[in-house]
N, C-alpha and C positions, 0 to 999 in steps of 0.2 A: 079671650082677653077682651075686656070692655074697651070701647072705642076711646074713652077719655084717658086710658093708660098708655104710656109710651113703652115700647119694647126696649128692654135693657140689653146692652151688649158689653162685653168685657173690654177692659182697657187695651188688651192686645188686638181684639177685633177692630176697635176704633182706630188704633194706630195703623193697622194694615189697610183699612178702608181709606184713611187719610193719605197714606203713602200712594195708593193707586190713584186717588182723586188728583193729588198734586202732580203726579207723573203725567196724567192726561191733560192737565191744564197747559203745560208747555211754556207758559209765560210769554207767548208771542204778543207783540203789540200790533193792533190793526193799523193798516196803512193802505192808501189807495193803490189799485192795480188795474191792469188793462182788461181782465176778465176773471170771473169766479166760477168755481165748480161746486154745485150742491150735490153731495153724495146721496144717492137714493136711499130712502128710509120710509118706514111706516110712521115715523114720528113727524107729525106736521110742524113741529117746532123747527126742524131743519129748513124747510121751505120758508117758513115765516122769518127766521133769522136772516136768511139769504136775501129775502125781499126787503127787509128793514135796512140792511147794509146797502143794497142797491138804491133804495129811495134816498138815503142820505149822501149818495154819491161816491161810495168807495170804488165802484166799478161801473162801466157803461153796459155791460152784458153779463148775464149769468146763464150757465148751462147746467141742467139737472141730469143726473144719470139715473139708471134704474129702469125697471119694467113697470108694467101696469097690473101686476098680480094683486088679488084681493088680500087684505090683511089676514094673518094666520089664525085669527080667532076673535071671539066677542070682546075680549079684554082690549085688544088693539082698536076695534071699531069704536069703543066707547071712550078711548083715550082723548084727552084734550092737550093741545100744545102747552108747554110750560116755559115761561121766560123768567130770567132772573136779572134784575137790574135794568138799566136803561141802555139804549144803543148809543154809542159815541157818534159824534159828528165827524165828517170827513175832513 
C-alpha cells in the first residue's frame, strides 16, 4: 500500500476500536495528589507525561516502577514519545 493511502477499516471495526478507546479513557479529571506512580514502560511518553504533571505541580514526588531491561526489539528502540494536546495546570 502506498504511504499516501490510508488503511480502510469497516464500520464495525471502527466501532469496536472506539469502544475500547473510550473504556480506557475512564474520564478521570486530573487533580493534585501527594505522590504519583509512573508504571514502567518502554514508551518514553509515560515518563514524559509524569514529568510534565510533576513540573506543573500536581504532585511533589513521583516514583517509577519497572526494571532496566533493554527494549524488546528495533521497533521500540526507534520509537519516539507521542503527546496529544497540552498538559493542564494544577
